[in-house]
N, C-alpha and C positions, 0 to 999 in steps of 0.2 A: 483700714478699709472703711469708706464712708457708705452710708445707707444707699445713696444714689448709685454707687458702684455695684452694690448687691442687686438692686432692682434692675440695673442694666444687664446684668448677667442672666436675668430671667429665672432666678431660683424660686420665685414665688408663683410661677405659672402653674405649677402642679397644685399648689394650695388654692389658687383662684379657680382652677378647673374643678377641684374637689368640692369647694363650697357651692359652686354653681350646680354641680351634679346632685349634691345633697338637697339643695333647694328644689330642684326639679323632681327628685324622688319623693320628697315628703309633702311638698305643696301642690304638685301636679298641675291641675288646670288653673290654680290660683296664680301661678307665675305670670301668665298673660295679664291678669288684672293688676298685679303688683307693678309690672313694667308700664302698663297704661297709666296708672296713677302717678308713679315716680319718674316716668318718661325715660328711663334707661335701666338696663339690666343691672348695672353696678349699683345704682341708687336703690333699686328694689332689693338687691342682695344685702346691701348695708342695713336696710330696714328689717329684713327677715332675721338678721343675726343680732339685732339690738334689743336689749331688755326694755320693756314698755310698762309704764304704770298701769295702763289699761288691761294688761295681761298679768297683773299681780307681780310685776318685776321680772317676768319671764320673757323670753324671746318668742316671736311667732314660730321660729324653728322648733323650740321646745314643745309648743302646743301641737304642732303638726306631728312631731315624733310620737307624742302621746296619743295620737288619734283624734285630736280636738280640732280638726281641719275646719269644721263648721263654725267654731268660735272665731278662728282667724278670718274666715270668709265674712262673717258678720262684722267684724272690726273693719275689714276693707270696705264693706258697704257703707259703714258709718263715716269713714274717712272720705270716701268718694262723695257722700252727701253733705260733707262739711260738719258732721257731728263728731266733735272730738271729746269723747268721754272715756 
């Protein structure tokens, strides 16, 4: 079975839904800002689950789960302003 066959069967829809729900649960109001910056929910979700140097190699998801939502909000503000640090 090829990967395309698996994707066509929709076996990953539950994972997709779970990741989106987790993002909404932990990032809350930041989700709108992420979608605004990355112009799609998928791109925002990809960023949310990607380790970043600016977060010491952790994912924005990890920071939000640890209650550090303000640090992720600050990072989003810097990205929006064009300050990539």
